[in-house]
N, CA, C and O atoms as CSV, one atom per row, in Angstrom:
chain,resi,resn,atom,element,x,y,z
A,1,MET,N,N,-88.460,-6.187,-19.287
A,1,MET,CA,C,-87.603,-5.727,-17.828
A,1,MET,C,C,-86.389,-6.102,-17.307
A,1,MET,O,O,-86.285,-7.237,-16.840
A,2,GLY,N,N,-85.492,-5.382,-17.304
A,2,GLY,CA,C,-84.224,-5.654,-17.027
A,2,GLY,C,C,-84.039,-5.661,-15.174
A,2,GLY,O,O,-84.790,-5.149,-14.343
A,3,VAL,N,N,-82.965,-6.315,-14.995
A,3,VAL,CA,C,-82.507,-5.957,-13.475
A,3,VAL,C,C,-81.684,-4.847,-13.041
A,3,VAL,O,O,-80.525,-4.640,-13.400
A,4,ASP,N,N,-82.378,-4.145,-12.236
A,4,ASP,CA,C,-81.892,-2.870,-11.605
A,4,ASP,C,C,-80.612,-3.544,-10.823
A,4,ASP,O,O,-80.724,-4.357,-9.906
A,5,HIS,N,N,-79.262,-3.007,-11.408
A,5,HIS,CA,C,-77.979,-3.009,-10.520
A,5,HIS,C,C,-77.597,-1.814,-10.138
A,5,HIS,O,O,-76.446,-1.621,-9.747
A,6,SER,N,N,-78.569,-0.788,-10.205
A,6,SER,CA,C,-78.004,0.854,-9.849
A,6,SER,C,C,-77.501,0.825,-8.324
A,6,SER,O,O,-76.608,1.471,-7.775
A,7,GLN,N,N,-78.464,-0.236,-7.786
A,7,GLN,CA,C,-77.628,-0.199,-6.071
A,7,GLN,C,C,-76.723,-1.032,-5.827
A,7,GLN,O,O,-76.155,-1.234,-4.754
A,8,SER,N,N,-76.565,-1.557,-6.874
A,8,SER,CA,C,-75.146,-2.796,-6.277
A,8,SER,C,C,-73.847,-1.945,-6.222
A,8,SER,O,O,-73.551,-1.037,-6.999
A,9,ILE,N,N,-73.154,-2.384,-5.206
A,9,ILE,CA,C,-72.040,-1.982,-4.783
A,9,ILE,C,C,-70.646,-1.966,-5.600
A,9,ILE,O,O,-69.767,-1.152,-5.318
A,10,TYR,N,N,-70.488,-3.042,-6.763
A,10,TYR,CA,C,-69.812,-3.752,-7.391
A,10,TYR,C,C,-70.031,-3.220,-8.931
A,10,TYR,O,O,-71.096,-3.256,-9.547
A,11,LEU,N,N,-68.596,-2.647,-9.473
A,11,LEU,CA,C,-69.157,-2.644,-10.786
A,11,LEU,C,C,-69.285,-3.557,-11.655
A,11,LEU,O,O,-68.707,-4.633,-11.503
A,12,PRO,N,N,-70.123,-3.285,-12.808
A,12,PRO,CA,C,-70.361,-4.660,-13.957
A,12,PRO,C,C,-69.180,-5.176,-14.237
A,12,PRO,O,O,-68.197,-4.437,-14.298
A,13,MET,N,N,-69.074,-6.689,-14.478
A,13,MET,CA,C,-68.044,-7.445,-14.556
A,13,MET,C,C,-66.505,-6.474,-15.082
A,13,MET,O,O,-65.983,-6.058,-16.116
A,14,SER,N,N,-66.250,-6.485,-13.472
A,14,SER,CA,C,-64.943,-5.569,-13.288
A,14,SER,C,C,-63.608,-6.364,-12.495
A,14,SER,O,O,-63.858,-7.181,-11.610
A,15,TYR,N,N,-62.651,-6.157,-12.758
A,15,TYR,CA,C,-61.769,-6.426,-12.003
A,15,TYR,C,C,-61.021,-5.702,-10.642
A,15,TYR,O,O,-60.149,-6.120,-9.881
A,16,GLU,N,N,-61.708,-4.544,-10.698
A,16,GLU,CA,C,-60.941,-3.315,-9.602
A,16,GLU,C,C,-61.012,-3.912,-8.313
A,16,GLU,O,O,-60.295,-3.568,-7.374
A,17,LEU,N,N,-61.925,-4.858,-8.262
A,17,LEU,CA,C,-62.221,-5.759,-6.457
A,17,LEU,C,C,-60.940,-7.172,-6.398
A,17,LEU,O,O,-60.519,-7.907,-5.504
A,18,VAL,N,N,-60.672,-7.010,-7.863
A,18,VAL,CA,C,-60.281,-8.365,-8.180
A,18,VAL,C,C,-58.192,-8.145,-7.718
A,18,VAL,O,O,-57.515,-8.813,-6.936
A,19,ASP,N,N,-57.916,-7.348,-8.314
A,19,ASP,CA,C,-56.341,-7.099,-8.461
A,19,ASP,C,C,-55.742,-6.695,-7.195
A,19,ASP,O,O,-54.538,-6.916,-7.069
A,20,GLU,N,N,-56.350,-6.159,-6.268
A,20,GLU,CA,C,-55.346,-6.176,-4.862
A,20,GLU,C,C,-55.172,-7.182,-4.659
A,20,GLU,O,O,-54.001,-7.562,-4.645
A,21,VAL,N,N,-56.273,-8.153,-4.393
A,21,VAL,CA,C,-55.983,-9.560,-3.772
A,21,VAL,C,C,-55.316,-10.742,-4.864
A,21,VAL,O,O,-54.891,-11.854,-4.550
A,22,LEU,N,N,-55.349,-10.350,-5.741
A,22,LEU,CA,C,-54.728,-11.169,-6.436
A,22,LEU,C,C,-53.568,-11.037,-7.121
A,22,LEU,O,O,-53.174,-11.828,-7.978
A,23,GLU,N,N,-52.782,-9.655,-6.617
A,23,GLU,CA,C,-51.504,-9.065,-6.844
A,23,GLU,C,C,-50.831,-9.894,-5.505
A,23,GLU,O,O,-49.943,-10.733,-5.662
A,24,SER,N,N,-51.359,-9.549,-4.234
A,24,SER,CA,C,-50.910,-10.200,-3.420
A,24,SER,C,C,-50.789,-11.479,-3.525
A,24,SER,O,O,-49.661,-11.955,-3.399
A,25,TRP,N,N,-51.813,-12.269,-3.758
A,25,TRP,CA,C,-51.429,-13.769,-3.803
A,25,TRP,C,C,-50.537,-14.016,-4.734
A,25,TRP,O,O,-49.671,-14.773,-4.296
A,26,CYS,N,N,-50.399,-13.765,-5.627
A,26,CYS,CA,C,-49.422,-14.040,-6.618
A,26,CYS,C,C,-47.507,-13.722,-5.899
A,26,CYS,O,O,-46.551,-14.497,-5.908
A,27,SER,N,N,-47.589,-12.574,-5.472
A,27,SER,CA,C,-46.397,-12.310,-4.959
A,27,SER,C,C,-46.087,-13.061,-3.787
A,27,SER,O,O,-44.903,-13.292,-3.541
A,28,ALA,N,N,-47.040,-13.500,-2.984
A,28,ALA,CA,C,-46.679,-14.774,-1.873
A,28,ALA,C,C,-46.514,-16.155,-2.788
A,28,ALA,O,O,-45.823,-17.102,-2.410
A,29,HIS,N,N,-46.975,-16.143,-3.579
A,29,HIS,CA,C,-46.379,-17.394,-4.430
A,29,HIS,C,C,-45.322,-17.256,-5.338
A,29,HIS,O,O,-45.097,-18.223,-6.066
A,30,GLN,N,N,-44.661,-16.302,-5.441
A,30,GLN,CA,C,-43.993,-16.206,-6.560
A,30,GLN,C,C,-44.444,-16.391,-7.967
A,30,GLN,O,O,-43.807,-17.165,-8.682
A,31,LEU,N,N,-45.656,-15.649,-8.514
A,31,LEU,CA,C,-46.484,-15.765,-9.447
A,31,LEU,C,C,-46.534,-14.604,-9.939
A,31,LEU,O,O,-46.457,-13.566,-9.280
A,32,GLN,N,N,-46.714,-14.713,-11.566
A,32,GLN,CA,C,-46.921,-13.451,-12.330
A,32,GLN,C,C,-48.323,-13.599,-12.962
A,32,GLN,O,O,-48.614,-14.542,-13.697
A,33,VAL,N,N,-49.272,-12.486,-12.588
A,33,VAL,CA,C,-50.717,-12.643,-13.584
A,33,VAL,C,C,-50.336,-11.422,-14.536
A,33,VAL,O,O,-49.893,-10.288,-14.352
A,34,SER,N,N,-50.859,-12.467,-16.051
A,34,SER,CA,C,-51.227,-12.078,-17.240
A,34,SER,C,C,-52.105,-11.065,-17.427
A,34,SER,O,O,-53.147,-11.610,-17.066
A,35,THR,N,N,-52.419,-9.885,-17.767
A,35,THR,CA,C,-53.024,-8.838,-17.454
A,35,THR,C,C,-54.332,-8.179,-18.807
A,35,THR,O,O,-55.375,-7.525,-18.801
A,36,GLU,N,N,-53.402,-8.885,-19.854
A,36,GLU,CA,C,-53.700,-8.453,-21.144
A,36,GLU,C,C,-53.764,-9.772,-22.175
A,36,GLU,O,O,-52.684,-10.360,-22.122
A,37,TYR,N,N,-54.695,-10.412,-23.091
A,37,TYR,CA,C,-54.614,-11.511,-23.994
A,37,TYR,C,C,-55.233,-10.957,-25.249
A,37,TYR,O,O,-56.462,-10.900,-25.204
A,38,LYS,N,N,-54.811,-10.644,-26.073
A,38,LYS,CA,C,-55.237,-10.318,-27.664
A,38,LYS,C,C,-55.488,-8.895,-27.531
A,38,LYS,O,O,-56.484,-8.659,-28.215
A,39,GLY,N,N,-55.103,-7.929,-27.030
A,39,GLY,CA,C,-55.979,-6.784,-26.390
A,39,GLY,C,C,-57.090,-7.108,-25.717
A,39,GLY,O,O,-58.056,-6.433,-26.074
A,40,GLU,N,N,-57.273,-7.751,-25.025
A,40,GLU,CA,C,-58.467,-7.908,-23.541
A,40,GLU,C,C,-57.801,-8.206,-21.936
A,40,GLU,O,O,-56.961,-8.878,-21.337
A,41,PRO,N,N,-58.763,-7.260,-21.774
A,41,PRO,CA,C,-58.358,-7.808,-20.019
A,41,PRO,C,C,-58.487,-9.244,-19.890
A,41,PRO,O,O,-59.197,-9.982,-20.573
A,42,VAL,N,N,-57.588,-9.607,-18.776
A,42,VAL,CA,C,-57.726,-10.681,-18.459
A,42,VAL,C,C,-56.957,-10.774,-17.247
A,42,VAL,O,O,-56.112,-9.895,-17.078
A,43,ARG,N,N,-57.134,-12.027,-16.014
A,43,ARG,CA,C,-56.526,-11.770,-15.578
A,43,ARG,C,C,-56.032,-13.976,-14.918
A,43,ARG,O,O,-56.624,-14.822,-14.248
A,44,SER,N,N,-54.713,-13.913,-15.647
A,44,SER,CA,C,-54.318,-15.487,-16.098
A,44,SER,C,C,-52.916,-15.725,-15.189
A,44,SER,O,O,-52.225,-14.760,-14.861
A,45,ILE,N,N,-52.715,-16.525,-14.974
A,45,ILE,CA,C,-51.589,-17.263,-14.356
A,45,ILE,C,C,-50.936,-18.479,-15.046
A,45,ILE,O,O,-51.730,-19.190,-15.661
A,46,GLN,N,N,-49.989,-18.752,-15.057
A,46,GLN,CA,C,-49.336,-20.207,-15.847
A,46,GLN,C,C,-48.487,-20.586,-14.699
A,46,GLN,O,O,-47.708,-19.791,-14.173
A,47,ILE,N,N,-48.640,-21.775,-14.326
A,47,ILE,CA,C,-47.847,-22.629,-13.374
A,47,ILE,C,C,-47.280,-23.784,-14.115
A,47,ILE,O,O,-47.983,-24.648,-14.638
A,48,VAL,N,N,-45.739,-23.766,-14.145
A,48,VAL,CA,C,-45.228,-24.903,-14.908
A,48,VAL,C,C,-44.833,-25.962,-14.323
A,48,VAL,O,O,-45.533,-25.591,-13.381
A,49,GLY,N,N,-44.437,-26.824,-13.997
A,49,GLY,CA,C,-44.529,-28.144,-13.691
A,49,GLY,C,C,-43.107,-28.475,-13.864
A,49,GLY,O,O,-42.524,-27.843,-14.745
A,50,ALA,N,N,-42.413,-29.374,-13.172
A,50,ALA,CA,C,-40.814,-29.707,-13.512
A,50,ALA,C,C,-40.631,-30.811,-14.422
A,50,ALA,O,O,-39.556,-31.315,-14.745
A,51,ARG,N,N,-41.991,-31.193,-14.870
A,51,ARG,CA,C,-41.709,-31.924,-16.400
A,51,ARG,C,C,-41.819,-31.191,-17.459
A,51,ARG,O,O,-41.624,-31.723,-18.552
A,52,HIS,N,N,-42.102,-30.029,-17.390
A,52,HIS,CA,C,-42.893,-28.766,-18.533
A,52,HIS,C,C,-44.287,-29.033,-18.327
A,52,HIS,O,O,-44.963,-28.280,-19.029
A,53,SER,N,N,-45.034,-29.882,-17.573
A,53,SER,CA,C,-46.534,-29.865,-17.441
A,53,SER,C,C,-47.137,-28.257,-17.142
A,53,SER,O,O,-46.856,-27.442,-16.264
A,54,LYS,N,N,-47.905,-28.222,-18.068
A,54,LYS,CA,C,-48.456,-26.447,-17.361
A,54,LYS,C,C,-49.931,-26.228,-16.864
A,54,LYS,O,O,-50.890,-26.835,-17.338
A,55,ILE,N,N,-50.026,-25.122,-15.671
A,55,ILE,CA,C,-51.246,-25.335,-15.587
A,55,ILE,C,C,-51.775,-23.924,-16.020
A,55,ILE,O,O,-50.895,-23.083,-16.205
A,56,GLN,N,N,-53.168,-23.503,-16.225
A,56,GLN,CA,C,-53.588,-21.916,-15.980
A,56,GLN,C,C,-54.751,-21.791,-15.368
A,56,GLN,O,O,-55.814,-22.388,-15.536
A,57,ILE,N,N,-54.399,-20.845,-14.547
A,57,ILE,CA,C,-55.577,-20.624,-13.346
A,57,ILE,C,C,-55.863,-18.786,-13.928
A,57,ILE,O,O,-55.060,-17.880,-14.150
A,58,TRP,N,N,-56.944,-18.834,-13.988
A,58,TRP,CA,C,-57.616,-17.390,-14.555
A,58,TRP,C,C,-58.892,-16.994,-13.446
A,58,TRP,O,O,-59.615,-17.735,-12.781
A,59,VAL,N,N,-58.827,-15.339,-13.566
A,59,VAL,CA,C,-59.942,-15.238,-12.549
A,59,VAL,C,C,-61.055,-14.307,-13.736
A,59,VAL,O,O,-60.646,-13.439,-14.507
A,60,ASP,N,N,-62.112,-14.643,-13.644
A,60,ASP,CA,C,-63.247,-13.877,-13.906
A,60,ASP,C,C,-63.654,-12.393,-13.520
A,60,ASP,O,O,-63.733,-12.281,-12.296
A,61,PRO,N,N,-63.882,-11.447,-14.074
A,61,PRO,CA,C,-64.372,-10.627,-13.633
A,61,PRO,C,C,-65.509,-10.407,-12.526
A,61,PRO,O,O,-66.553,-11.047,-12.645
A,62,VAL,N,N,-65.365,-9.652,-11.608
A,62,VAL,CA,C,-66.637,-9.762,-10.706
A,62,VAL,C,C,-67.843,-9.527,-11.355
A,62,VAL,O,O,-68.077,-8.675,-12.213
A,63,SER,N,N,-68.609,-10.377,-10.859
A,63,SER,CA,C,-70.306,-10.210,-11.750
A,63,SER,C,C,-70.962,-9.004,-11.032
A,63,SER,O,O,-70.265,-8.452,-10.181
A,64,PRO,N,N,-72.063,-8.574,-11.231
A,64,PRO,CA,C,-72.843,-7.867,-10.700
A,64,PRO,C,C,-73.053,-8.010,-9.412
A,64,PRO,O,O,-73.015,-7.069,-8.620
A,65,ALA,N,N,-73.354,-9.509,-9.023
A,65,ALA,CA,C,-73.574,-9.957,-7.804
A,65,ALA,C,C,-72.711,-9.811,-6.629
A,65,ALA,O,O,-72.997,-10.017,-5.449
A,66,GLY,N,N,-71.450,-9.367,-7.223
A,66,GLY,CA,C,-70.585,-9.794,-6.372
A,66,GLY,C,C,-69.870,-11.029,-6.239
A,66,GLY,O,O,-69.218,-11.275,-5.224
A,67,ILE,N,N,-69.983,-12.052,-7.494
A,67,ILE,CA,C,-69.683,-13.272,-7.280
A,67,ILE,C,C,-68.085,-13.184,-8.012
A,67,ILE,O,O,-67.791,-12.289,-8.805
A,68,VAL,N,N,-67.311,-14.072,-7.671
A,68,VAL,CA,C,-65.897,-14.200,-8.544
A,68,VAL,C,C,-66.143,-15.685,-8.890
A,68,VAL,O,O,-66.782,-16.485,-8.206
A,69,SER,N,N,-65.309,-16.000,-10.485
A,69,SER,CA,C,-64.862,-16.993,-10.313
A,69,SER,C,C,-63.301,-17.675,-10.802
A,69,SER,O,O,-62.652,-17.069,-11.654
A,70,VAL,N,N,-62.966,-18.482,-10.425
A,70,VAL,CA,C,-61.474,-19.091,-10.294
A,70,VAL,C,C,-61.592,-20.328,-11.166
A,70,VAL,O,O,-62.415,-21.161,-10.787
A,71,HIS,N,N,-60.911,-20.582,-12.261
A,71,HIS,CA,C,-60.583,-21.337,-13.078
A,71,HIS,C,C,-59.389,-22.055,-13.098
A,71,HIS,O,O,-58.340,-21.417,-13.016
A,72,LEU,N,N,-59.362,-23.258,-13.192
A,72,LEU,CA,C,-58.015,-23.967,-13.732
A,72,LEU,C,C,-58.465,-25.039,-14.775
A,72,LEU,O,O,-59.548,-25.536,-15.085
A,73,TRP,N,N,-56.809,-25.221,-15.297
A,73,TRP,CA,C,-56.808,-26.806,-16.465
A,73,TRP,C,C,-56.025,-26.778,-16.810
A,73,TRP,O,O,-55.312,-25.775,-16.778
A,74,ASP,N,N,-55.716,-27.859,-17.333
A,74,ASP,CA,C,-54.139,-28.346,-17.608
A,74,ASP,C,C,-53.854,-28.473,-18.615
A,74,ASP,O,O,-53.082,-29.422,-18.753
A,75,TYR,N,N,-54.227,-27.680,-19.988
A,75,TYR,CA,C,-54.346,-27.454,-21.231
A,75,TYR,C,C,-54.671,-28.632,-21.872
A,75,TYR,O,O,-54.328,-28.690,-23.053
A,76,HIS,N,N,-55.465,-29.962,-21.221
A,76,HIS,CA,C,-55.622,-31.008,-22.018
A,76,HIS,C,C,-57.173,-31.378,-21.488
A,76,HIS,O,O,-58.073,-31.135,-22.291
A,77,SER,N,N,-57.474,-31.844,-20.429
A,77,SER,CA,C,-58.491,-32.077,-19.986
A,77,SER,C,C,-59.385,-31.861,-18.710
A,77,SER,O,O,-60.567,-31.859,-18.365
A,78,GLN,N,N,-58.155,-31.685,-18.231
A,78,GLN,CA,C,-58.753,-31.305,-16.762
A,78,GLN,C,C,-59.184,-30.116,-16.395
A,78,GLN,O,O,-58.271,-29.308,-16.225
A,79,ARG,N,N,-60.407,-29.661,-16.186
A,79,ARG,CA,C,-60.872,-28.196,-15.481
A,79,ARG,C,C,-61.531,-28.302,-13.918
A,79,ARG,O,O,-61.830,-29.331,-13.313
A,80,LYS,N,N,-61.644,-27.040,-13.516
A,80,LYS,CA,C,-62.183,-26.814,-12.494
A,80,LYS,C,C,-62.512,-25.881,-12.103
A,80,LYS,O,O,-61.540,-25.260,-11.672
A,81,GLU,N,N,-63.816,-25.125,-11.935
A,81,GLU,CA,C,-64.133,-24.204,-11.620
A,81,GLU,C,C,-64.264,-23.532,-9.509
A,81,GLU,O,O,-64.627,-24.346,-8.660
A,82,PHE,N,N,-64.013,-22.509,-9.230
A,82,PHE,CA,C,-64.574,-22.532,-7.943
A,82,PHE,C,C,-64.938,-21.075,-8.204
A,82,PHE,O,O,-64.463,-20.199,-8.927
A,83,SER,N,N,-66.034,-21.142,-7.281
A,83,SER,CA,C,-66.769,-19.407,-7.149
A,83,SER,C,C,-67.537,-18.939,-5.852
A,83,SER,O,O,-68.210,-19.617,-5.075
A,84,GLY,N,N,-67.275,-17.711,-5.838
A,84,GLY,CA,C,-67.760,-17.163,-4.138
A,84,GLY,C,C,-67.909,-16.260,-4.069
A,84,GLY,O,O,-67.929,-15.792,-5.208
A,85,PRO,N,N,-68.099,-15.347,-3.168
A,85,PRO,CA,C,-68.454,-13.998,-3.079
A,85,PRO,C,C,-66.646,-13.283,-3.066
A,85,PRO,O,O,-65.621,-13.784,-2.604
A,86,VAL,N,N,-66.825,-12.194,-3.650
A,86,VAL,CA,C,-65.408,-11.816,-3.954
A,86,VAL,C,C,-64.477,-11.504,-2.788
A,86,VAL,O,O,-63.295,-11.218,-2.982
A,87,ASP,N,N,-65.019,-11.562,-1.583
A,87,ASP,CA,C,-64.699,-11.461,-0.110
A,87,ASP,C,C,-63.691,-13.130,0.000
A,87,ASP,O,O,-62.815,-13.296,0.848
A,88,ASP,N,N,-63.952,-13.837,-0.694
A,88,ASP,CA,C,-63.061,-15.122,-0.588
A,88,ASP,C,C,-62.101,-15.359,-1.388
A,88,ASP,O,O,-61.538,-16.452,-1.329
A,89,LEU,N,N,-61.687,-14.348,-2.349
A,89,LEU,CA,C,-61.291,-14.842,-3.492
A,89,LEU,C,C,-59.967,-14.865,-3.077
A,89,LEU,O,O,-59.187,-14.816,-4.028
A,90,ASN,N,N,-59.544,-14.913,-2.186
A,90,ASN,CA,C,-57.919,-15.538,-1.531
A,90,ASN,C,C,-57.887,-17.039,-1.176
A,90,ASN,O,O,-56.849,-17.699,-1.153
A,91,THR,N,N,-59.316,-17.598,-0.859
A,91,THR,CA,C,-59.720,-18.902,-0.220
A,91,THR,C,C,-59.479,-19.573,-2.007
A,91,THR,O,O,-58.644,-20.374,-2.427
A,92,LEU,N,N,-60.540,-18.875,-2.690
A,92,LEU,CA,C,-60.676,-19.884,-4.023
A,92,LEU,C,C,-59.659,-19.974,-4.863
A,92,LEU,O,O,-59.596,-20.761,-5.808
A,93,LEU,N,N,-58.261,-18.618,-4.322
A,93,LEU,CA,C,-56.981,-19.076,-5.405
A,93,LEU,C,C,-56.300,-19.921,-4.804
A,93,LEU,O,O,-55.393,-20.411,-5.477
A,94,GLU,N,N,-56.431,-20.356,-3.531
A,94,GLU,CA,C,-55.732,-21.377,-2.513
A,94,GLU,C,C,-56.180,-22.533,-3.179
A,94,GLU,O,O,-55.417,-23.338,-3.712
A,95,GLU,N,N,-57.581,-22.638,-3.154
A,95,GLU,CA,C,-57.942,-23.904,-3.285
A,95,GLU,C,C,-57.391,-24.421,-4.599
A,95,GLU,O,O,-57.060,-25.589,-4.802
A,96,ALA,N,N,-57.310,-23.159,-5.701
A,96,ALA,CA,C,-57.083,-23.814,-6.927
A,96,ALA,C,C,-55.901,-24.082,-7.077
A,96,ALA,O,O,-55.755,-25.042,-7.834
A,97,TYR,N,N,-54.665,-23.522,-6.565
A,97,TYR,CA,C,-53.608,-23.204,-6.822
A,97,TYR,C,C,-53.322,-24.881,-6.176
A,97,TYR,O,O,-52.597,-25.583,-6.881
A,98,GLN,N,N,-53.817,-25.445,-5.002
A,98,GLN,CA,C,-53.646,-26.622,-4.252
A,98,GLN,C,C,-54.094,-27.673,-5.450
A,98,GLN,O,O,-53.330,-28.617,-5.652
A,99,LEU,N,N,-55.114,-27.577,-6.136
A,99,LEU,CA,C,-55.109,-28.735,-6.746
A,99,LEU,C,C,-54.581,-28.621,-8.114
A,99,LEU,O,O,-54.531,-29.531,-8.942
A,100,ALA,N,N,-54.143,-27.251,-8.279
A,100,ALA,CA,C,-53.117,-27.278,-9.322
A,100,ALA,C,C,-51.568,-27.912,-9.102
A,100,ALA,O,O,-50.845,-28.406,-9.966
A,101,THR,N,N,-51.379,-27.791,-8.113
A,101,THR,CA,C,-49.858,-28.418,-7.970
A,101,THR,C,C,-50.244,-30.132,-7.696
A,101,THR,O,O,-49.390,-31.012,-7.806
A,102,LYS,N,N,-51.545,-30.371,-7.362
A,102,LYS,CA,C,-51.623,-31.937,-7.433
A,102,LYS,C,C,-51.668,-32.374,-8.987
A,102,LYS,O,O,-51.326,-33.493,-9.371
A,103,TRP,N,N,-51.922,-31.815,-9.444
A,103,TRP,CA,C,-52.256,-31.981,-11.251
A,103,TRP,C,C,-51.002,-31.873,-11.821
A,103,TRP,O,O,-50.519,-32.591,-12.697
A,104,LEU,N,N,-50.449,-30.805,-11.190
A,104,LEU,CA,C,-48.672,-30.818,-12.171
A,104,LEU,C,C,-48.031,-32.343,-11.244
A,104,LEU,O,O,-47.347,-33.025,-12.007
A,105,ASP,N,N,-48.112,-32.814,-10.130
A,105,ASP,CA,C,-47.450,-34.036,-9.583
A,105,ASP,C,C,-47.886,-34.843,-10.026
A,105,ASP,O,O,-47.834,-35.638,-9.088
A,106,ARG,N,N,-48.506,-35.545,-11.097
A,106,ARG,CA,C,-49.274,-36.855,-11.826
A,106,ARG,C,C,-48.642,-36.845,-12.661
A,106,ARG,O,O,-48.229,-35.832,-13.225
A,107,PRO,N,N,-48.339,-38.300,-13.033
A,107,PRO,CA,C,-47.836,-38.371,-14.050
A,107,PRO,C,C,-48.886,-38.328,-15.147
A,107,PRO,O,O,-50.086,-38.444,-14.898
A,108,LYS,N,N,-48.295,-38.123,-16.620
A,108,LYS,CA,C,-49.072,-37.224,-17.567
A,108,LYS,C,C,-50.160,-38.425,-18.430
A,108,LYS,O,O,-51.021,-38.027,-19.216
A,109,GLY,N,N,-49.934,-39.973,-18.113
A,109,GLY,CA,C,-51.012,-40.868,-18.266
A,109,GLY,C,C,-52.297,-40.699,-17.114
A,109,GLY,O,O,-53.465,-40.962,-17.398
A,110,ASN,N,N,-51.863,-40.228,-15.817
A,110,ASN,CA,C,-53.269,-40.562,-15.021
A,110,ASN,C,C,-54.256,-39.143,-14.843
A,110,ASN,O,O,-55.015,-39.063,-13.877
A,111,ARG,N,N,-54.154,-37.884,-16.012
A,111,ARG,CA,C,-54.780,-37.290,-15.701
A,111,ARG,C,C,-56.158,-37.362,-15.672
A,111,ARG,O,O,-56.814,-36.434,-15.201
């Protein structure tokens, strides 16, 4: 017996509900989103700091339950995930961005 998602208003594992918010958010922060990696659909943003440090923020497709996850990592050891209803995507992106800028401001030895 599987779970019946036929009544769900969300498309299974889709970026359709993410793209408009993500595009607007990236524009406001003067960032670009990558939509493909090795032939697969992705939603990924790279932020480069003053000392050439980098942070990646990426967004998972919306789950059938309408939940979206925003991830960030510093290409080393720091990782964080923010999840919530797709309607909160802008807030989740802002939380990830604020943490990313803090990570970029830290000296390399203090991560």
